[in-house]
Each structure stands twice: as C-alpha cells, then as structure tokens.
Steps between C-alpha positions, in 0.01 A plus 500: 500500500329220301606243761336708774182531302492123436557433871216734587250328270612156620437598865164653407393183328595288800302717734203493262473115520210395726602346828334183614220607733425142617714201580413149605638320802402138474579155642361152535408306814742223404778483243498119491232239481615152599345193348495194729323163475172645640503818292157592376562862392588823676420864510723808516407860555629792299485819704637847475445871520481785248754762613427849380724796459412749780475780247251315284142622491236226558376345174141526396480130407551218751789262460470174314732200531569206275712215633636247248668176616682300238626153565801324349522527116469182302452386145124436482332315207132530418351237264165522327298182458313431180260224424606242246218257446401342835814618691655827609869567420747785553541675167647849565701649782671823609802540720527783755860532616591663830139507604413518878346181630334689780336838455265705715383861459341665799355852508280710729230529235440371143792568264286664230405764766869566575655550153414460137564198280789650313674608819443153651659336196797740506562457876431124503200523733249215511515125422494554126784752506721391796656221297630730226868558481609830651528786247330285238253682280415199283136403468404128482335381186150358513614135505763555775246705702267197500771277639598771748149525630489122524824513709345747742181293520683172565728646773210682659309171536809357678504791745836631368356808327257738682378856483373652822309825436462568874822332612671817628368673815586852602513500882547880484531747211863390465539168680404179307521123518419217263488123572651283228395131482775256395334162417658162558553469126720811482851411374817560695719793412510878526188711485497868405254738665441830317295781656373786280338816640243706301278801554250608241645254251846649522796283611667656804743246637610138459688273740588132509597230746524123492460169680584141416341160537740226603487131598615409850559183704517163326341642181788738455762231571343267244477777247863600557617138486319441165654812358854473643547119465254372238677163450508414875143625539384276212684196645356565845150529356534170309645324813218635716239382248660150493509485875135593548406260221685214681347608831146494352559152356607375845212659690231388259654159409261212496632186672 
C-alpha cells in the first residue's frame, strides 16, 4: 500500500510542475565568417520566433529579448600605469583567464528596464556580468572591479565590446531579428550566441546557437603552415627575406 501511495504523490508532483509556455526557435544568417586578404569586417543577423503553447493565455507584459554574443576565450591581462617621476610605468596588473575577447549584448530596450541588477548578475546579462563564470556567485573586490572596468573600457574602444540597447527588433509580437557587427579586429575561433526571453522581468526561455570566424585562402595556408611545420616556415621566411634583400640591392645598386 505504501508503494502505491508514494507512486501517487510522485505522479502528482510531476503534473504539478509548470510546463514551458514559451520556447525559442533561433538561427543565424551565416554560421561561418571567412577572413580573406580584403576583409574589413562583417555582419550576421540573429533571427527567430517565440513559439507559444496553444493553451497559454496571452501575457499582460510584452516580450523582451537579450542576445549575448561571446567570442573566443583568452587569457587577458590588464595593466595599470603609474607615474614615477617624469615617466609612466606599469606597476600593477590583473589576469582574467578564459575571458571572451569579443562580447556584444543586444536588447530591444535598455537592460535596466527589462530586469533588476541582481537578476542581471545572476543570469550573466550585460557587459559587466556576461564575463562571469557560469554558476559563479563570487563578487569581485574593489581593486579587481577597477581592473575589470578598465578591461571593458579598453575593449569597447577597440570595437570588440559593445552594448546595443535597441539592437533587437520585433518584426511582430513574436518574430525578431538582431544584426551583430563583427569588426575586422575580431579574433578567429568559435562564437557563442545566447538568446534570453523575458516578460515582466521574469525569465521565460533561453536558447543558444553559434558561428565561427575562420581564415581562408592564402592567409589560412600560411597560418596552417606556421602551425604544422614551424621549422620549415621559419626557414622559408628567412630565405624569402634574404632573397628580397638581395633583389633590392640589385635594383637600387649604384654603378
């Protein structure tokens, strides 16, 4: 009898769990950006639709979307300059391991209108929070926060970090698109695209996709050669330098 009672309460608990009322169906306009000799940057478009359960009653609040694009993780070092007499020198530094080199956060309206500061930190929303390790509840100390802000400022000036408060457009109540600028300075490697759906400050659904930035043509062959055969690549580089040096001496020789 006790087994039957336990089974009954287990089934009741399962049916009591809330079903997902909304799901996201997303994709990107291209899953690969190719870098060639005349590459000056590119743009991809993230697009998708909010799919609702047919039995779900319309929500009182409109949907909000936050799209976060993270580039390849790297070890980044931030140094602080201090003046020593007439010169400036690097005195202190902080290391940020596994930090994305490229980071953009796009939303359909300002982030502080979508969700609160604590929820943004917990869900890694915004430039200041998207770099945190997943499931990390640690707060940065005052000194590290200063270096962290400097990291965001430096990469923002290079066009690698950006926050677009009106970067997501709803083409209909459920259909959306967002252009993502990838500058020429963006590194090669995999890029993660994370889409979060909210309504009234409540997280409803989350989906992810990806794309990659790769070299192509002679740039890729040179990079592969340097990586696969570093000795031969070095000898070839030296030989090429000697040849062009000799050629220049012949061309510009004074009789």
